[in-house]
N, C-alpha and C positions, 0 to 999 in steps of 0.2 A: 379191267381195272388193274393198274400197276401196283406192285408191292410197296408198302411204305418203307422208305429208307430208315434204318435204325440210327439214332444219334449216339455217339460214344459217351461213356461216363465222363463226368467232369464238367467243365465250363464250355459252352458252345456259343459262338457269336456269329450272327449273320449280318453282312454289311454289303454295300455297293459303293463304288468309287464316286458316283455322281451325287452322293448325299453329303451335304455339308456337315451334318452331325456325325456321320461315319468318319469323315476326314478329321473332325475334332477329336474323336476317341481313338483314332488309329494308333497314335504313339503309345497309348496305354496297353494295347493288346499284347505287346511283347513282354509286359510286366506280369501277365496272367500265366501262372504255372500250368503247363499241360493243357492250355486252352486249344480248342479246335475252332478254326475260323473258316467260315464258308463265305465266299465272295460271289455275288450274282453277276457282275459284269466283267471287271478287269481281273484276269487271273493272277496278276502281279500285285494286286492291292489286298491288304495293306503290306507295305514293304517290311521285310524282316519277320514275317509271321508264318511263312510256308502255308498259305491259304489253300483250301480246296475249292476248285472252281465249280460252283453249282450252275454249270452252263445250261442244263436242261430244266433248271428250277424245280427239280423233283423234291429236293430237301425242303425248299421254301414252301412249295405247294402242300406237301403232305403234312408238314408241321405248322401249317396255318400262320406263316410269317406274313403279317399284313403291314408291318412297319419295320424299317431298318434305321439304326442298328437294333437288333434284338439280342439280349443276353439271356441264356438259359442255363440252369443247373440241372444236370442229369445224374440220377443215382440208380444203379442196378437197371439201366436201360429205360428208366421212367423219368419223365420230366417232373421236377418237384417245384420249380419256381422259374419265373421269367419276368423281365422288364423290357420296355420298349423305349426308344429314344435314349437320351442321356439324363439320368437322375443320379446325382452324386451319392445320395443316401442309399438308393437301391443298389447301385453298382458296388458300393463298399460293403453292404450287407451280404449280397449274393456271392461276391468273390472272397469275402473274409479279409480284405486288405483295407485297413482302417483309414489310410491316408491316400487311397487311390484317387487320382484326379483332383487333388486338393487345390491345384492352381487353375482349374477349369471353372466355368460358370456352374452354378448349382444345378441348373436344369436347362435342357434344350430339347425341343420336340424333334422327332425323327422324320423320315421321308417315307413315302409309299414304297412298299416292296414291289419289285418287278413282277412278282407272281400274282399281284392284284391289279396290274396295269390293265386298263380297259381294252387296250389294243392287243393284249396277250391272253387275257383270262379265258376267253371262249376256246381258243386253241389249246390251252393247257387243260381245260376241263375235258375236252375230247380225248387228249392224250392220256390223262391219268384216270378219268372216270368213264370213258367210253365203253368199257366192258359191261356196264350195267344195261346197255341198250341191246335189244335182241331182235328188233324189227328188221325185216328184209331191206337191204340196201338196193337202190335203183341207180345205176350208173347212166349218166347222160353224156352224149357225145359233145365234144368241145364246141361245135357250132350249133348245138340244139338249144333253143330258147326254153328255159326252165318253165316259164309260165305257159307257153304253148304246149310243152310236153305234158303238163298236168291236165290241161284241157283235153288233150288227145287221149290220155289214159282214163278219162271219165272220173277224175277225182274231185272236180269242182262242183259247186252248186249253181254254176252259170256265171259266177263272178270270179275274178282272179283270186288266187290264194297265195299265201306266203310259202315259199319252199321250205319244207321241214328238214333242214340240215341237222347234223349231229350237234353242232354248237347251239342251235336254237332250241332243240328238244331238251338238251341237258339244262340249258338256262331255264326253260319252262318248268322242269321238274323241281327247281328250287322253290316253287310255289307250294309244294306239299311235303309233308314228312312221310308220306306213304312210299313203300318200295315200288320201284318202276315195274317189277314183275307181278305185283299184287293184281289179282283179277277183280275188276270193279263190278262187272255184271255180264250177263249173256245178252247180246244185242239182237233184238228182232230185226227183220223177220227170220234171218238164217240162224239165230241163236248161237252166235259166234262169241267165244270168250274174248273179253276186252280188258286189257291190262291198263294200268296207270300210264305206262309208256305210250300205248296206242292213243289214249285220251290226250296226252301231252302233244302228240304229233298233230292231232286234229286241232288242238288249241292253238298251236303255232300256225297252222294253215288258216285258221279263222282270224288271226290277228290279235289273239289274247296276249295279255301280260301275265307273268307268273302268278301274280296275286289273284288273277281270275280263275286259276285252275281248280281250287277247291269248290267253287260254285259250279263249274262244269261237271266235276265228279259227282257232286250231290244231285244235280239235275239228271244226270244219266242214271244214277241209282234209282231215282224216282220214276223216270219214264220206262225203265226196263223192268217193270214189275207186272205181275198178272193183273193187279188192280187198274193200272193205267192202260194196259193193253196196247202197246205201241204197234204191234202187228196189225191190229184192227184199225187203229188210227191211220195207218198207211193204206190199208186195203179199201177203206170205205170210199165211196164216190163223193161223200160230202167234203166241203172245203176246209178241213180242220188239220191242225198240227199242234205240237206242244207249245203252250203258253206258260212262261216261267215268271212267277211273281215272287220277288225277293224282298226280304225284310231283315232288320237287325242293324246294329252299328257297323257291321262290315260293309254294308252297301255304300255307306259314305266313305269308308276307308279306301275302297277301291274305285271311288269316283263314279258310282252309278247315278243315273238320272232318275229322280222321282218327281221332278217339278215340271217346268215348262217343256212341252213336247216329250214327256216321259215315254209315251207309247210310240214315238216316232224315231226319226233318224238323228244322227249327229253325236251320239255318245258311244265311245269305244267299248266300255264294259257291257252296256246293255246289248249292243249289237253282236259283239264277238262271243259272248257267253252262249247266247242262243244259237248262233251260227255253228259253234263248235259241237254242240249237241247234235245238230242236224247233220254235220259232216261225219260224225261217228256212226249215226244211223245209216247214212248213205254208204260210206266206204268200208265200215267194219261189218255192219249188219246186212248190207245189201238192199236197203230200202230206197230204190231209185224210182223217180217219176217215170211213168210209162211201163214200168215192170210191176213190182208189188204195189207201188204207190199209184192208185187208180182214181185220184180225185177228178171229178168232172171239170171243175174250174180251178180248184186250189185257191190260195190267197197269198199275198206278199209276205204274210207272217210266217210262211213255211220256210223262208230264208232264215229268219230269226224273229222271235217274239218274246222279248225278255225285258222286264222293267222292275223298278224298285218302288216300294211303298214309301210315302213321305214319313220321315222320322217323327214328325209332329202330329201324327194321326190321333185324333180325339177318340177314335173307336178301337184302339189297339191295332194289331196287325192281323192279316188273314191267317198267317202261320200260327199265331198264338190262339186264335179262335178255333184252330184245328188241333190244338194240343201241344204245340211247341212251347218250350220254357220261355217265360218273359225275358226280353233282353238278349236272347240268343240269335245268332245268325241262322236263318232258315229260309226255305223256299217251298213254294207249292206249284206243282205242275198240273195243268188243266188242258184237256183236249178241246181247243177252241178255234173259232174262225176269226176273221178280222174284226176290229172294233167298230161299233156304230155309235154315233153321237146322240145324246138325249139333250134337247134344248128346252129349258124352262127358265125364262128370264123375268118372269113376273111373280112367281110364288115367293111370298115372304113369310109364310107359315109352314110348318112341317106337314100339316094335314094336306095342304094343296100340293106340295112338292112330292110327297110320297105317292099321291094319286097319279101324278105325271109319270113318275118313274115306273109305277106298276102298269100304266097303260102302254108304255114303251116295251116293258118286259113281256107283256102279253103277246107281242108280235114275234118273239123268238122262234125262228124257223117257220112258224105259221100260227096265227092267232087261234086256230081251232085244234091245235095239237097240245094236249096237256101231259105232264108227268114224264115224258120221254127224254127231255133235255134239261141240262143244268145251264147256269149262266153266271159269269162274274159281272158284278156291278161295280165299276170303278167310280167312286164319288169324287168329284172335284172339290177343291177347298171352298169355293163360294157356295156351292150346294151344301157342303158339309157344315158351313157356319149356320145355315138355316136350321139344321137339326141340333147342333150343339148349343145355339142360343136358346133353344127351347128345352134343353136338357135331355134330349133323346139319346139313348145309348145304341150301340150296335144291335143288341137284341130287340130293342123297341123298333128300330127301323125295319128289321127283318120281319118281326111279327106283323107290323102294319102292312108291309108289302104283301105278305102271304094273305092277309085278310082281304086285300083288294084284288087278289089274283085267284079268287074262287069263280070259276067259269060256269055259267048256267049251261046245263046239258042241252037245252033246246037251241043254244047258240053254237055249240061245237059239234053237234050231231052231223053225220054225213048228209049232205044236201042242204043243210041250213045256210041261209044267205045266198042261195044259188050256187054254192061251191061243193063239188063232190068230195073234196078233202074234208076230213073230220074223223070222229070216232063213231064206232057202231055202238050206240047206247044200249041197244037190246042185248048185244053179246058181251058188252063190257070190255071191249078191246079197242085199241087205237091203231092208227095207220102204221106204226112202227112194229106192230106185232105183239106187243106186251099186253097183259090184262090190266084193267084199271077198275077202281071201285066207283061205280056210277051212282051210288046212293040208293035210296029206297023208292024214289019217285021220279017221274019225268021232270018235275019242277025242281030237282036237286041241283047240286053243283059238283064240280070236280076241280081239284087244285091244278093250277098251271104248272107248279113245280113241286117236287117231292120236298120233304121236311127240310133237308139240308141242301136243297138244290140251288139256292142263291148264295153265292160267295161274295162277300163284301170286301173291297179293297179301297185304298185311299191314296190317290196320286193326282198329279197335274199341277199346272201353274195357278198362281193366286188370282189371276184375272180370267173371267169367263164363267157364266152361269150354265155350265155344261157338266154332264157326267157321261160315262161310256158304258156300253154293254158289250160283253164278249160272249157270244152264244156258244154252247158246247155241242159235242157230239152226243150220240145216244148214251145214256147213263146206265149204270148197274152192270149186272153179269153179262148182258149181251153187248155192252159197249165199254165205256171207260169211266172210271171214278178218279177224282182228284187225289193226289198223293203229296204229302208234306214230309220234307226231310230237313234235319238240321245240317248245317254246313260245318265240316270238321277239316281243319288243315292237315 
């Protein structure tokens, strides 16, 4: 990072010859005693002022000149006042010359500074701020295709990625107030320190915009916890990966999709936020398919599975139900597989609909396996209206679901229904190795889900009497638990 040039005491004016307002005030500059004039383009402009040519735009960049002309008053090396464009009152006050420019119009807007020119700003950022970047540079040969080079080096998820140039990474870092060198987390499976800069690199590669970066940072902080157990999520042979459920006003501000096709393709924020998380796990943490990632089948969501909840949710948000402050931007990460659709186009009362949803939830991973797995139930708006019209709250829906998901032991026992899969009722254990409470008699029941094992979200288009189930990996200490984080810029 280059050193900030010091402005001299007195009056300082920054101009460029291509600006009509600068041309307007140029004759006045000779009237300003001991004024220092910086010119951005023509070293001879303005005539008669002995201007300093800010040819590398260092003065303009470091002193945040966004508009020319800019008039600044400097005292003891510190800026005390500035005005942009031409304002007769402001120029007379700052210069102390009561009749300065009395024959000029009262006001004229200025022009854009060359230091904020879109064609120059990225180059200037690298020149003056590039010192904040510490990642290793990879030089490519002139004839080497950058996209093929990244494929060859194993940096992609199977799809093309955006080349993370210094210009793009610095632009991405504008999305956060955090220092590029701050350590965000230790990324499994290799437990490598990951800085904000490294996350920004992955966000560039994934196709994110700068405003997406805080969401990527929060999601990584969530998945790289002992509770979520990203290493286990990678190593399991089940087809699961991070599912990121976002909520809060920021989801709309960054253009996330919570409506039609919310869980599908076509939305930049949804797809790139989730993809950036996966690229960090792959390229920083070493979580590559066929190596630590041992999924038997996997699922397409392991590229990216990120969506927003609708802002009009009648049930509040998933994050709020898990302790996030109301109205705050937050996300919940869940180790889940791909979604499956629940079709019920006939239920017009909540009692019928909740039974349909419960019957579908019973099949999560296997209808004879209780307690070992959690699930997200994404209720669509048309199903949601059945519940809201009847006055059912989030808690009422969950209570009713659990009441209909008490599984008779004689139906889930090993061998029942002619299926070897099931639980050992006598031993009180399930197929996933954990112990369960089988009750006091053979005629008892066992819950399909643990107390907080159904997570309720609200998303989707207005049309369609459908909801979605996202089944999870093994829960608890031997598996993964959902994690909720607030998003902080």
